[in-house]
PyMOL commands that place a pseudoatom at each C-alpha (Angstrom):
pseudoatom trace, name=CA, resn=MET, resi=1, chain=A, elem=C, hetatm=0, pos=[92.902, -12.439, -37.971]
pseudoatom trace, name=CA, resn=TRP, resi=2, chain=A, elem=C, hetatm=0, pos=[94.004, -15.750, -36.158]
pseudoatom trace, name=CA, resn=SER, resi=3, chain=A, elem=C, hetatm=0, pos=[92.598, -14.682, -32.840]
pseudoatom trace, name=CA, resn=VAL, resi=4, chain=A, elem=C, hetatm=0, pos=[89.165, -14.660, -34.353]
pseudoatom trace, name=CA, resn=PHE, resi=5, chain=A, elem=C, hetatm=0, pos=[89.466, -18.039, -35.929]
pseudoatom trace, name=CA, resn=VAL, resi=6, chain=A, elem=C, hetatm=0, pos=[90.430, -18.953, -32.553]
pseudoatom trace, name=CA, resn=LEU, resi=7, chain=A, elem=C, hetatm=0, pos=[87.396, -17.514, -30.872]
pseudoatom trace, name=CA, resn=ILE, resi=8, chain=A, elem=C, hetatm=0, pos=[85.334, -18.788, -33.352]
pseudoatom trace, name=CA, resn=PHE, resi=9, chain=A, elem=C, hetatm=0, pos=[86.380, -22.385, -32.943]
pseudoatom trace, name=CA, resn=ILE, resi=10, chain=A, elem=C, hetatm=0, pos=[86.263, -22.076, -29.032]
pseudoatom trace, name=CA, resn=ALA, resi=11, chain=A, elem=C, hetatm=0, pos=[82.588, -20.654, -29.438]
pseudoatom trace, name=CA, resn=LEU, resi=12, chain=A, elem=C, hetatm=0, pos=[81.625, -23.879, -31.663]
pseudoatom trace, name=CA, resn=CYS, resi=13, chain=A, elem=C, hetatm=0, pos=[83.058, -26.429, -29.499]
pseudoatom trace, name=CA, resn=LEU, resi=14, chain=A, elem=C, hetatm=0, pos=[81.105, -24.600, -26.273]
pseudoatom trace, name=CA, resn=GLY, resi=15, chain=A, elem=C, hetatm=0, pos=[78.302, -24.646, -28.499]
pseudoatom trace, name=CA, resn=LEU, resi=16, chain=A, elem=C, hetatm=0, pos=[78.636, -28.405, -29.413]
pseudoatom trace, name=CA, resn=ALA, resi=17, chain=A, elem=C, hetatm=0, pos=[79.446, -29.208, -25.781]
pseudoatom trace, name=CA, resn=ALA, resi=18, chain=A, elem=C, hetatm=0, pos=[76.191, -27.716, -24.563]
pseudoatom trace, name=CA, resn=TRP, resi=19, chain=A, elem=C, hetatm=0, pos=[73.999, -29.368, -27.210]
pseudoatom trace, name=CA, resn=LEU, resi=20, chain=A, elem=C, hetatm=0, pos=[75.776, -32.771, -25.807]
pseudoatom trace, name=CA, resn=ILE, resi=21, chain=A, elem=C, hetatm=0, pos=[74.894, -31.937, -22.094]
pseudoatom trace, name=CA, resn=PHE, resi=22, chain=A, elem=C, hetatm=0, pos=[71.371, -31.042, -23.489]
pseudoatom trace, name=CA, resn=LEU, resi=23, chain=A, elem=C, hetatm=0, pos=[70.819, -34.371, -25.423]
pseudoatom trace, name=CA, resn=TRP, resi=24, chain=A, elem=C, hetatm=0, pos=[72.310, -36.420, -22.416]
pseudoatom trace, name=CA, resn=ALA, resi=25, chain=A, elem=C, hetatm=0, pos=[69.744, -34.493, -20.149]
pseudoatom trace, name=CA, resn=VAL, resi=26, chain=A, elem=C, hetatm=0, pos=[66.713, -35.449, -22.403]
pseudoatom trace, name=CA, resn=ARG, resi=27, chain=A, elem=C, hetatm=0, pos=[67.931, -39.073, -22.927]
pseudoatom trace, name=CA, resn=SER, resi=28, chain=A, elem=C, hetatm=0, pos=[68.591, -39.832, -19.120]
pseudoatom trace, name=CA, resn=GLY, resi=29, chain=A, elem=C, hetatm=0, pos=[65.060, -38.649, -18.292]
pseudoatom trace, name=CA, resn=GLN, resi=30, chain=A, elem=C, hetatm=0, pos=[65.520, -35.273, -16.885]
pseudoatom trace, name=CA, resn=PHE, resi=31, chain=A, elem=C, hetatm=0, pos=[62.516, -33.603, -18.810]
pseudoatom trace, name=CA, resn=ASP, resi=32, chain=A, elem=C, hetatm=0, pos=[60.036, -36.582, -18.258]
pseudoatom trace, name=CA, resn=ASP, resi=33, chain=A, elem=C, hetatm=0, pos=[57.874, -35.207, -15.589]
pseudoatom trace, name=CA, resn=MET, resi=34, chain=A, elem=C, hetatm=0, pos=[56.894, -31.452, -16.201]
pseudoatom trace, name=CA, resn=GLU, resi=35, chain=A, elem=C, hetatm=0, pos=[53.579, -31.484, -14.316]
pseudoatom trace, name=CA, resn=GLY, resi=36, chain=A, elem=C, hetatm=0, pos=[54.624, -33.316, -11.253]
pseudoatom trace, name=CA, resn=PRO, resi=37, chain=A, elem=C, hetatm=0, pos=[56.966, -30.658, -9.397]
pseudoatom trace, name=CA, resn=LYS, resi=38, chain=A, elem=C, hetatm=0, pos=[54.126, -27.853, -9.591]
pseudoatom trace, name=CA, resn=TYR, resi=39, chain=A, elem=C, hetatm=0, pos=[51.601, -30.164, -7.771]
pseudoatom trace, name=CA, resn=ARG, resi=40, chain=A, elem=C, hetatm=0, pos=[54.391, -31.293, -5.103]
pseudoatom trace, name=CA, resn=MET, resi=41, chain=A, elem=C, hetatm=0, pos=[54.968, -27.828, -4.252]
pseudoatom trace, name=CA, resn=LEU, resi=42, chain=A, elem=C, hetatm=0, pos=[50.991, -27.564, -3.585]
pseudoatom trace, name=CA, resn=ASP, resi=43, chain=A, elem=C, hetatm=0, pos=[50.854, -30.789, -0.935]
pseudoatom trace, name=CA, resn=ASP, resi=44, chain=A, elem=C, hetatm=0, pos=[50.357, -30.055, 2.593]
pseudoatom trace, name=CA, resn=GLU, resi=45, chain=A, elem=C, hetatm=0, pos=[51.743, -33.352, 3.787]
pseudoatom trace, name=CA, resn=GLU, resi=46, chain=A, elem=C, hetatm=0, pos=[53.848, -33.038, 7.007]
pseudoatom trace, name=CA, resn=ASP, resi=47, chain=A, elem=C, hetatm=0, pos=[57.357, -32.491, 6.898]
pseudoatom trace, name=CA, resn=ARG, resi=48, chain=A, elem=C, hetatm=0, pos=[58.879, -36.081, 5.780]
pseudoatom trace, name=CA, resn=THR, resi=49, chain=A, elem=C, hetatm=0, pos=[62.286, -35.653, 7.831]
pseudoatom trace, name=CA, resn=GLY, resi=50, chain=A, elem=C, hetatm=0, pos=[60.462, -37.145, 10.929]
pseudoatom trace, name=CA, resn=ARG, resi=51, chain=A, elem=C, hetatm=0, pos=[60.308, -33.992, 13.020]
pseudoatom trace, name=CA, resn=ASP, resi=52, chain=A, elem=C, hetatm=0, pos=[56.708, -33.023, 14.275]
for i in range(1, 52): cmd.bond("trace and resi %d" % i, "trace and resi %d" % (i + 1))
show_as sticks, trace
zoom trace
């Protein structure tokens, strides 16, 4: 029975950690531009590393 309580506690701690990381990502602007990457993928500009 003791191991069930330990596993529940560990699961709750991991869930809380995942929630805090998600909140940090939202507040730091990781999800601000959801439209830009799909249009950058279609951009036909030359390679920006300087090679021809």
